[in-house]
N, C-alpha and C positions, 0 to 999 in steps of 0.2 A: 504494500500500500504506499502511495506516494506522500511524503512531506511537504506541504506549501511553503515556500519562503518568500518574504518580501526583502530586496535588497537594493541599496542606493548604489547605483553604479554609474559613475561618471555624471553625476549631478542628476540622474533620472532614475525614478521609481522601476523596479523590474520585479515581476512575480515568476517564479520558477517552482517546478515541482521535482523534488528528487527521490527515487527509490531508497538511496541508503544514504544515511545522514553523516557519513564518511567519503561521500563523494568530495573529491579535491574541489576546490574554487576554481580551479584553471579549466576543468572540464565543464563546469557551469558557464564560466565565461564565455569561450570558445564554442562549444556546442549547443548550448541553449539560448544563449545571448548574440552569437555570430561576432563576439569580437575576437580579433587575430593578431594584436600586438602582443599578449603574452603567447609565449612559445612553449612547446613542450619540448624540453631538452633530455633531462635525465631521469626525472619524475622522483628525485630524492632530494630535492631541496638542495643540492650540490653546485650546480653550474650557473642559476640565477636567469636563464632565458625566461623564465616564467613570473618573473618581479612584476609586483603591482605596488599599489600604496593601497594601505587601510589606515583611515584617520592619519594620513601623513606620513607613515611608516612605511618603509619598503619591507615587503612579505613576499616569499616565496609560496605562490599560489598552487602550486602541484602537491604541496603537503599539508595545506590548510585545509581541513574539512570546512565545507559549506556551512555545516551546521554548527561551528564553533563561533561564527561571527554574531556579535550583537546585533539585533533589528535596526540599532541608529547608526550602525559602522558605515562610513563612508567609502567607498571602493574606487580607486581611479586606476584606469589602465592607460596605455600609451595613448588610445584613440580620445582619452578624457584628458589626457595631459596638455595636448595642443591639438590642432587640426589643419588642414589646409589653408584654412583663412585667417587663422592665427596661431601658428606655432610657437612652442615654449621655447625660452632662450636656450637651453640645453639642445634643443631639436635642431635650431638654427645653428649652433656651434659646431654638432656634428655634421651636417651636412657642408659647412664651411670648410671644415677640416678634413672632409672626406673619410671620416672616421668608420664608416659602414663599408664593410666588403660583402661578406657573405650573407651576414642577416641572421645568423645563429645567435649571437649574443647581444646585439644591438638594443632590443628593448631592455634587457637585464641592465644593460650599462646605461642606458637613459634614465630607466626609473631610480636607478639606485643612485646617479648622479644628482638628479632633481632632488631627492630626497635629502643629500648630503648638503646641498647648496641651500634647502630649506633650513637646516641646521647650523649650518656653517657658511654663511655667504662667501666668504672669502679665504679658502680652504689653502694652505702650500700644497706643493707635490706630494710630500710626503703623505699628508691626510687623504689626498685623492688616491693615491695608491692603496692605501690601507683601506679605504672605503670600498675600492673596487677588487681588491683580493681576491674575494669569494666568487667573482663572476668570471666563467671562463670564456675565452676568447679563443676561437680554434684557427683563425686566419693570421692571427698576429699583429692586428692593427692598434696594439696597446699604446704605442707612443702617440698615435694621433687621438686615440680615446683621452689620454692625459691631456694632451692640448685643447682638445673640444671643451673639457670641462672648465680648464683654465680659462678659456676663452668665456665660455657661459659665466663665469665667476665675475670676469669683468665688467659684465653687462647686465647682472640681475641686481 
């Protein structure tokens, strides 16, 4: 028997029904709500490609049971961070630095970077590297990603 849940995703109310309360938030976002910013990577919360913001904090959605969310929780995905008409400064910086290559890590890198800059508007390079240390990048654009975060920090 399905459980009906109300979620606040990207500033909009969403109703979903899940059969298993342990269903990962990632599956609900992608399969039920059609959002494709958060990606499935490892499924273990280790790579970061599924990162979303919950109440402003970067969270791995692949290991976050949808039933663990409080009804008032504000969920933001890459689509809600910024859009084609109004990109977030981190998204702009990633484009300008050409930090995206294969796309595997980009959602996580952008979402983690935006959370970092919300907490620490002017981080030094060491703080940026520390914040992104648990996000895996397969294609090796690490230097461009760090520069993109530095660029965004100068504009926030």
